[in-house]
C-alpha positions in Angstrom: 89.7 106.8 91.7 92.7 105.2 93.3 95.5 106.3 95.5 99.1 105.5 94.6 102.6 106.7 95.4 103.9 109.9 93.7 105.8 109.3 90.5 108.2 111.8 88.9 105.8 112.1 85.9 103.2 113.6 88.3 105.3 116.6 89.0 103.8 119.0 86.5 100.3 118.0 87.4 101.0 118.5 91.1 102.6 121.9 90.7 99.6 123.0 88.6 97.2 121.6 91.3 99.0 123.5 94.0 98.9 126.7 92.0 95.1 126.2 91.5 94.1 125.2 95.0 96.6 127.0 97.4 97.1 130.7 98.0 100.3 132.1 96.6 102.1 132.1 100.0 100.9 128.6 100.8 101.9 127.3 97.4 105.4 128.6 97.7 105.8 127.0 101.2 104.3 123.8 100.0 106.4 123.4 96.9 109.5 123.8 99.1 108.3 121.2 101.6 107.2 118.9 98.7 110.7 119.0 97.2 112.3 118.4 100.6 110.0 115.5 101.3 110.7 113.9 97.9 114.4 114.1 98.6 114.0 112.6 102.2 111.3 110.0 101.8 109.1 110.1 98.6 107.0 107.1 99.9 105.2 109.6 102.1 103.8 111.5 99.1 100.6 110.0 97.7 98.4 111.1 94.8 94.9 110.4 93.8 94.2 109.6 90.2 90.9 109.6 88.4 90.6 109.0 84.6 94.4 109.1 84.3 94.5 112.6 85.8 96.1 113.5 89.2 93.3 115.1 91.1 94.7 115.1 94.6 97.9 114.9 96.7 98.9 114.4 100.3 102.3 115.0 101.8 103.4 113.4 105.0 106.6 113.3 107.1 108.0 111.4 110.1 110.0 113.3 112.7 113.0 112.2 114.8 110.6 111.1 117.6 109.0 108.7 115.1 105.8 110.7 114.9 103.9 110.8 111.6 102.5 114.1 110.4 100.0 114.9 107.7 101.7 118.0 106.2 99.5 119.2 103.4 96.6 117.9 101.3 95.2 119.4 98.1 92.3 118.2 95.8 91.3 119.8 92.6 88.2 122.0 93.1 86.0 120.0 90.7 86.8 116.8 92.6 86.3 118.1 96.1 83.5 116.5 98.3 83.9 113.2 96.5 85.9 111.4 99.2 89.2 111.9 97.6 90.7 113.8 100.6 89.5 111.0 102.9 91.1 108.4 100.7 94.4 110.2 100.6 94.3 110.6 104.4 93.6 106.9 104.9 96.2 105.9 102.4 98.9 107.9 104.2 97.6 106.6 107.5 98.4 103.0 106.3 101.9 104.1 105.4 102.3 105.5 108.9 101.0 102.3 110.5 103.4 100.2 108.3 106.2 102.3 109.6 105.0 101.8 113.1 105.0 105.5 114.0 104.4 106.3 117.7 101.7 108.8 117.0 99.9 110.3 114.0 99.3 114.1 114.0 97.8 116.6 111.7 100.0 119.7 111.3 97.8 122.8 111.5 98.6 126.3 110.3 96.5 129.1 108.9 96.5 127.6 105.4 95.0 124.2 106.4 92.7 125.2 109.3 89.7 125.3 106.9 90.1 121.6 106.0 90.2 120.2 109.5 86.6 118.9 109.1 88.0 116.4 106.5 90.4 115.0 109.1 87.6 115.0 111.7 85.4 113.1 109.3 87.9 110.2 109.3 88.3 110.2 113.1 90.9 112.7 114.0 90.1 115.1 116.9 91.6 118.2 118.4 94.1 116.1 120.4 95.6 114.9 117.0 96.0 118.5 115.8 99.5 119.9 116.1 99.1 123.7 115.8 102.2 125.5 114.7 102.9 129.2 115.3 105.8 129.0 112.8 105.7 127.9 109.2 105.1 124.2 108.9 108.2 122.3 107.8 109.4 118.9 106.7 111.8 117.3 109.1 114.4 114.6 108.5 113.2 111.8 110.6 114.0 108.3 109.8 
């Protein structure tokens, strides 16, 4: 398993993964955010590949205040609990560090509340969680 930047050839696999893993409402929101992030800064979209198959994705964004956010993560059900989510989180963290963001936060909404233990397992705590009472969104930062 390795983590690499998103490539256009991954698009069909990613949309299929989102449809499999996310609720219908979450999938629609995530596909919109995914498209927006690809147009703004595709380097903040990473995928995990195992046996030439995309098995996970993480989407990040950086806001106008130079804060990095984990927006959404998805891992194929048959590959969950294998460290893929943690690898994606750490890969995106390295991107944020390279960009010298002022702070790294985990955006939290009803759809990703259940996976907060994955973020906690790599060292994030409640003070790193940015809870939103609106729909999460991708912002045009820098």
